[in-house]
TORNU-465510 format. One record per residue (C-alpha): x, z, y; residue number from 1. Coordinates in nm, 2 decimals. Layout:
% residues N
+--------+--------+--------+-----+
!     c1 !     c3 !     c2 ! num !
+--------+--------+--------+-----+
!      X !      Z !      Y ! NUM !
...
+--------+--------+--------+-----+
***
This chain:
% residues 69
+--------+--------+--------+-----+
!     c1 !     c3 !     c2 ! num !
+--------+--------+--------+-----+
!  -0.44 !  -0.14 !   2.07 !   1 !
!  -0.59 !  -0.43 !   1.88 !   2 !
!  -0.44 !  -0.53 !   1.54 !   3 !
!  -0.48 !  -0.85 !   1.35 !   4 !
!  -0.62 !  -0.84 !   1.00 !   5 !
!  -0.29 !  -0.83 !   0.82 !   6 !
!  -0.16 !  -0.55 !   1.04 !   7 !
!  -0.48 !  -0.35 !   1.00 !   8 !
!  -0.48 !  -0.39 !   0.62 !   9 !
!  -0.11 !  -0.29 !   0.61 !  10 !
!  -0.19 !   0.03 !   0.82 !  11 !
!  -0.49 !   0.11 !   0.60 !  12 !
!  -0.27 !   0.07 !   0.29 !  13 !
!   0.00 !   0.30 !   0.43 !  14 !
!  -0.26 !   0.56 !   0.53 !  15 !
!  -0.41 !   0.55 !   0.18 !  16 !
!  -0.06 !   0.60 !   0.03 !  17 !
!   0.01 !   0.89 !   0.26 !  18 !
!  -0.32 !   1.05 !   0.17 !  19 !
!  -0.32 !   0.99 !  -0.21 !  20 !
!   0.04 !   0.94 !  -0.29 !  21 !
!   0.16 !   1.30 !  -0.27 !  22 !
!   0.14 !   1.34 !  -0.65 !  23 !
!   0.33 !   1.02 !  -0.73 !  24 !
!   0.30 !   0.64 !  -0.73 !  25 !
!  -0.03 !   0.48 !  -0.65 !  26 !
!  -0.12 !   0.16 !  -0.83 !  27 !
!  -0.17 !  -0.13 !  -0.58 !  28 !
!  -0.50 !  -0.21 !  -0.75 !  29 !
!  -0.64 !   0.13 !  -0.65 !  30 !
!  -0.58 !   0.10 !  -0.28 !  31 !
!  -0.82 !  -0.19 !  -0.21 !  32 !
!  -1.09 !  -0.02 !  -0.42 !  33 !
!  -1.07 !   0.29 !  -0.21 !  34 !
!  -1.03 !   0.11 !   0.12 !  35 !
!  -1.30 !  -0.15 !   0.05 !  36 !
!  -1.05 !  -0.44 !   0.09 !  37 !
!  -1.01 !  -0.75 !  -0.11 !  38 !
!  -0.70 !  -0.72 !  -0.34 !  39 !
!  -0.60 !  -1.08 !  -0.22 !  40 !
!  -0.54 !  -0.94 !   0.12 !  41 !
!  -0.31 !  -0.65 !   0.01 !  42 !
!  -0.11 !  -0.84 !  -0.25 !  43 !
!   0.10 !  -1.05 !  -0.01 !  44 !
!   0.15 !  -0.75 !   0.21 !  45 !
!   0.33 !  -0.54 !  -0.05 !  46 !
!   0.66 !  -0.73 !  -0.06 !  47 !
!   0.67 !  -0.73 !   0.32 !  48 !
!   0.62 !  -0.35 !   0.33 !  49 !
!   0.90 !  -0.31 !   0.07 !  50 !
!   1.14 !  -0.53 !   0.26 !  51 !
!   1.07 !  -0.34 !   0.58 !  52 !
!   1.17 !  -0.02 !   0.39 !  53 !
!   0.82 !   0.14 !   0.44 !  54 !
!   0.72 !   0.14 !   0.07 !  55 !
!   0.92 !   0.17 !  -0.25 !  56 !
!   0.80 !   0.06 !  -0.59 !  57 !
!   0.79 !   0.27 !  -0.90 !  58 !
!   0.80 !   0.07 !  -1.22 !  59 !
!   0.66 !   0.16 !  -1.56 !  60 !
!   0.34 !   0.30 !  -1.70 !  61 !
!   0.29 !   0.54 !  -1.41 !  62 !
!   0.42 !   0.29 !  -1.16 !  63 !
!   0.29 !   0.18 !  -0.83 !  64 !
!   0.37 !   0.21 !  -0.46 !  65 !
!   0.52 !   0.52 !  -0.29 !  66 !
!   0.58 !   0.57 !   0.07 !  67 !
!   0.95 !   0.56 !   0.16 !  68 !
!   1.05 !   0.88 !   0.34 !  69 !
+--------+--------+--------+-----+
***
C-alpha cells in the first residue's frame, strides 16, 4: 500500500505515540525530532487526528498528545 506524505507522517506520529506514550503525554515537538520530520508537517495533522478520535490532548505542564484507546 502506498501512502501520501500526510498519511505517512500521521502513521509515523501515531506509531511514535504508541511506542513512547506509555508513560504519559508526549509533547508534539518531540515527535518530529525522533522521527526526523519537519514540525511544520506534523502541526496541521494534530487537529485532524484529534477530530478523528485517534489522539487526545493533555493540557498543562506535562501535556502533549496521547493515543485514544
